[in-house]
C-alpha positions in Angstrom: -22.0 5.1 -13.2 -21.6 7.3 -16.2 -20.6 11.0 -15.8 -24.2 12.0 -17.1 -25.7 9.7 -14.0 -23.2 11.0 -11.5 -23.9 14.7 -12.5 -27.7 14.1 -12.4 -27.3 12.5 -8.8 -25.2 15.5 -7.9 -27.7 18.1 -9.0 -30.3 16.4 -7.3 -28.0 16.5 -4.0 -27.5 20.2 -4.3 -31.4 20.5 -4.4 -31.8 18.7 -1.1 -32.0 20.1 2.5 -29.3 19.8 5.1 -31.9 17.5 7.0 -32.3 15.2 3.9 -28.7 15.0 3.4 -28.3 14.1 7.2 -31.0 11.5 7.1 -30.0 10.2 3.7 -33.5 10.6 2.3 -32.1 12.2 -0.9 -29.5 11.2 -3.5 -25.9 10.8 -2.2 -22.6 11.1 -4.0 -21.0 7.9 -4.6 -18.0 7.4 -2.4 -15.4 7.5 -5.1 -11.7 7.4 -4.2 -10.4 10.8 -3.9 -7.5 11.8 -6.1 -5.0 14.4 -4.2 -2.7 14.6 -7.2 -2.8 18.0 -9.3 -3.8 16.7 -12.9 -5.9 19.6 -14.0 -7.1 23.0 -13.2 -10.4 23.2 -11.5 -13.6 23.4 -13.5 -17.5 23.7 -12.6 -18.0 19.8 -13.1 -15.1 18.8 -10.7 -15.9 21.8 -8.2 -19.3 20.2 -7.9 -18.2 16.8 -7.6 -15.7 17.8 -4.9 -18.4 19.6 -2.7 -20.6 16.5 -3.2 -17.9 14.0 -1.9 -17.0 16.6 0.8 -20.6 16.3 2.1 -20.6 12.5 2.4 -17.2 12.4 3.7 -18.3 14.7 6.5 -21.3 12.9 7.3 -19.5 9.5 7.3 -16.9 10.7 9.5 -19.4 12.3 11.8 -21.4 9.2 12.1 -18.5 7.3 13.7 -19.1 9.2 16.6 -21.7 8.1 19.2 -22.2 11.6 20.3 -23.2 12.6 17.1 -25.7 10.0 16.5 -27.6 10.9 19.6 -28.2 14.4 18.8 -31.3 15.7 18.0 -32.1 16.4 14.2 -31.9 19.9 14.6 -28.6 19.7 16.4 -27.2 17.5 13.8 -28.1 20.1 11.3 -26.4 23.0 13.6 -23.3 21.0 13.7 -23.3 20.2 10.1 -24.0 23.8 8.9 -21.4 25.2 11.7 -18.6 22.7 10.8 -19.0 21.8 7.2 -16.9 24.7 5.7 -13.9 24.2 8.3 -13.9 20.5 7.7 -13.8 20.6 4.1 -10.9 23.5 4.0 -9.1 21.8 6.7 -9.0 18.4 4.5 -8.2 20.3 1.3 -5.3 22.5 3.0 -3.8 19.3 4.5 -3.8 17.4 1.3 -2.4 20.6 -0.5 0.6 20.9 2.3 1.2 16.9 1.8 1.4 17.1 -2.0 3.5 20.3 -1.8 1.2 21.8 -4.2 1.2 25.5 -5.4 -2.6 25.9 -5.2 -5.4 24.4 -3.4 -6.2 20.7 -4.1 -10.0 19.9 -4.4 -9.8 16.1 -4.3 -11.0 15.1 -7.8 -7.5 15.7 -9.5 -8.1 19.2 -9.8 -6.3 22.4 -8.4 -7.4 26.0 -7.8 -3.9 27.5 -8.7 -2.2 29.9 -6.2 -0.6 31.9 -9.3 -2.6 34.7 -10.4 -1.4 34.2 -14.1 -2.6 30.6 -13.8 -6.0 31.3 -12.4 -7.3 32.9 -15.9 -7.5 29.1 -16.9 -10.5 28.7 -14.6 -13.9 28.7 -15.9 -15.5 32.0 -14.8 -18.7 30.7 -13.2 
């Protein structure tokens, strides 16, 4: 898949509802291997890519639990909305800790730097 194809897919995913994401009736981000090494500063492209990968990661994880599968569609949406931020942030914080990184790793080879001086290199979007 080309970068342009992936970006188009992620754009369509961003326009989807939570219900569509859970039911997989909308485009889903490819399950690419996460890169938890800080190779570059965060940019808009990688932020969107990280978010999309977090969505499919959480849904793949949640669907391993029979209790989640048995929930009504409405309850699945509530669980997703209520827990996505914590799930995503915990994963990022844990990986940041494991790598002893001085910034927040986002899982696409990028980092949001802790140092204020380094943050000027981040896109302002």
